[in-house]
N, C-alpha and C positions, 0 to 999 in steps of 0.2 A: 741533579749533579751540577756542581758549580762549574764555571768556565775553567777554573784552574784545575779541578779534578778531571774534567774532560780532556784538557790539553795533556795532562800527565798520562792519562790512559791511552790517548792516541799515540803518544810517543812510545809507550811501552808496547803497544800493538805493532807499531812500525818496526820496532826492534825485533820483536818475535817473528815478523814476516821476513826478516833477513835470513832466516833458516831456509826458506824456500826460494828466495830471490835468485840464487845461483842457477837453479833449475829453470826458472823462467827466462833468465838472461841468455842461456844457451840457445834458446829459440828466438831471441830478439824481443822478449817481452819483459814486463814488470807489472807491479801493482802498487797502488798507493791508497792510504786511508784518507777518505774524504771527510767523514764525520762519524760520530758515534751518537746515536739517538738517546733520548731520555729512557727509552725501553731497552737500552743496551744492545742495539743492533748496530753492527759495524757496516758502514757504507764504504765500499771500495770502488776504485776506478782502475780498469784494466789499461795498461799502457803498451805501446808498441804492438808486436804481433799477437799478444794476448787478447787484444781488442777484437780481432777477427779470427781467433783460433777456435776450431770446432771442439777442442778438448777443454775449453774454459770451464764447463760444468764439472768435469771430473777434477780439474785442478782446484776448483772451489771446494768441492766436497772432500776429496782425499788429501789435498794439500793444505789449503787455508783453514778450513773448518777444523781439521784434525790438529793442526798446529796450535790454533787458538783455544780450543776447548779445554785442554788440560792446564793451560796457563792462566786463563781468565774465566773462572766459573760464573762471573756475573754477566758475561756476554751470552745473549740469547739467540743471535742469528747474524748472518752476513748477507749483505745485499750488494750485487754488482749494479752500479748506476749506468754502465755503458757496456758495449760489446754486442756480440751477435744476438744474445738472448737476454731477457731479464732473468737473472739467476739469483735464487735465494737458497741459503743453506741454514738449516737449524743447527744450533750448537747444543747438543744434549749429551 
């Protein structure tokens, strides 16, 4: 994937995450895309209260993975690079 393609995909994923951001912001949290690997794994960073929230795993699977899997069939997984746990979610 070229740098230009990666940047375009990151921007599209960020826009898609806008669907769940209002739910995160209610509890003082947020999420940002850090990178997308050559294997099409999205690396995210929890922000604010999401970084220390015990519900991050559920948010990852039920919110972020579900939001992205229908919009981006090329994405294979999501990895949180910070937070309480190292969380990964497959997008299938």
